[in-house]
C-alpha positions in Angstrom: 79.6 -17.8 -23.8 82.3 -19.7 -21.8 85.1 -18.9 -19.4 88.7 -19.9 -20.3 92.2 -19.5 -18.9 91.4 -19.5 -15.2 94.3 -18.8 -12.9 94.7 -18.0 -9.2 97.6 -15.6 -8.3 99.1 -16.4 -11.7 99.0 -20.2 -11.0 97.3 -22.5 -13.4 95.0 -25.2 -12.0 96.1 -28.8 -12.1 94.3 -31.5 -14.1 91.6 -31.6 -11.3 91.1 -27.8 -11.5 92.9 -27.2 -8.1 95.4 -24.5 -7.3 97.5 -24.7 -4.2 98.5 -21.4 -2.6 100.5 -20.5 0.5 99.1 -18.0 3.1 97.1 -14.9 2.4 93.4 -14.5 2.5 92.9 -12.5 -0.7 93.7 -14.2 -4.0 93.4 -12.9 -7.6 91.3 -15.0 -9.9 91.7 -14.2 -13.6 90.2 -15.5 -16.7 88.7 -14.7 -20.1 85.2 -14.7 -21.4 84.9 -16.3 -24.8 81.9 -15.3 -26.8 79.5 -12.5 -26.2 77.6 -11.9 -23.0 73.9 -11.7 -23.7 72.2 -8.4 -22.9 71.0 -8.2 -19.3 73.3 -11.0 -18.1 75.9 -10.4 -15.3 78.9 -12.6 -14.4 79.8 -13.1 -10.8 82.1 -15.2 -8.6 81.2 -17.1 -5.4 83.0 -19.4 -3.0 81.4 -22.4 -1.4 83.5 -23.8 1.5 82.2 -27.4 1.9 82.5 -27.3 5.7 80.3 -24.2 6.0 77.6 -25.3 3.5 77.1 -21.6 2.4 77.9 -19.8 -0.8 79.6 -16.4 -0.5 79.4 -13.7 -3.1 82.9 -12.5 -4.0 82.4 -9.9 -6.7 81.2 -9.1 -10.1 83.2 -9.9 -13.2 83.4 -7.0 -15.7 85.4 -8.2 -18.7 87.5 -5.8 -20.8 87.2 -5.5 -24.6 89.3 -8.6 -25.0 87.2 -10.6 -22.6 89.9 -10.6 -19.9 88.9 -10.0 -16.3 90.2 -10.1 -12.7 88.5 -10.5 -9.4 89.7 -10.7 -5.8 88.6 -13.8 -4.0 88.7 -14.3 -0.2 89.7 -17.7 1.1 89.6 -18.4 4.9 89.0 -16.0 7.7 92.5 -14.8 8.2 95.7 -14.5 6.2 97.6 -17.2 8.1 94.9 -19.7 8.7 95.3 -22.8 6.6 92.2 -24.3 5.1 91.1 -27.7 6.5 89.1 -28.2 3.2 89.8 -26.8 -0.3 87.5 -24.0 -1.3 85.6 -24.2 -4.6 85.3 -21.0 -6.5 82.5 -20.8 -9.1 82.1 -18.3 -12.0 78.4 -18.0 -12.8 76.0 -16.0 -14.9 72.6 -14.5 -13.8 70.0 -12.3 -15.4 67.5 -10.0 -13.7 65.9 -10.0 -11.2 68.8 -12.1 -9.7 71.5 -9.7 -11.1 69.9 -6.7 -9.5 69.6 -8.6 -6.2 73.3 -9.5 -6.2 74.2 -5.8 -7.0 72.3 -4.8 -3.9 74.0 -7.5 -1.8 77.3 -5.8 -2.6 79.9 -8.6 -2.9 83.2 -6.7 -2.6 86.8 -7.3 -1.6 85.8 -6.5 2.0 82.3 -7.9 2.2 81.2 -11.4 1.1 77.5 -11.8 1.8 75.9 -15.3 1.9 74.0 -16.1 -1.2 70.5 -17.5 -0.3 69.9 -21.1 -1.2 67.8 -21.7 -4.4 69.0 -18.6 -6.2 69.1 -19.5 -9.9 72.3 -19.2 -11.8 74.3 -20.8 -14.7 77.7 -22.2 -13.8 80.4 -21.1 -16.4 83.6 -22.3 -14.7 85.2 -23.5 -11.5 88.5 -23.8 -9.8 89.3 -25.0 -6.3 91.7 -23.1 -4.0 93.7 -25.2 -1.5 95.4 -22.8 0.9 98.4 -24.0 2.9 100.9 -22.4 5.3 104.6 -22.8 4.8 
C-alpha cells in the first residue's frame, strides 16, 4: 500500500515535496491510496511543526472505492499568521491498539490533539506546507 497524487488546495508539491499557500489556516490535503489496506489498519494525517517539536493529529483518512481521499489540515494558529517555518504533513498507517487510541483522541477539523512521543506508526507519504501572507 502506498499514497500517491498528494496535493494541497489543488496545488501539486514541487520537487522537494513543498506546497506554498497564501493565508488561511485550513487546507485541503488530497491523495489516493494505491493497493489494498490490510484489515485492521487505519490511515491518519499529522502535522509536526519543527519549532514546536510536537506532532498534531489532523484527522483520519477514509479512502473511497477508487482509493481517493481528502482531509482538512490546520497550519498555524490563525488564518492570517504566516508561518516562520514550513509545516511537514505526514500520512501514516497504524494498527490496533494505536488505531483505537487515535480514534479516542478525536483528531478533527476543530481539534488537533498532540500525539504522544514514541507512538508507533508507518509513514506512507509526506508533503510540507509553507504558508505565506500576500
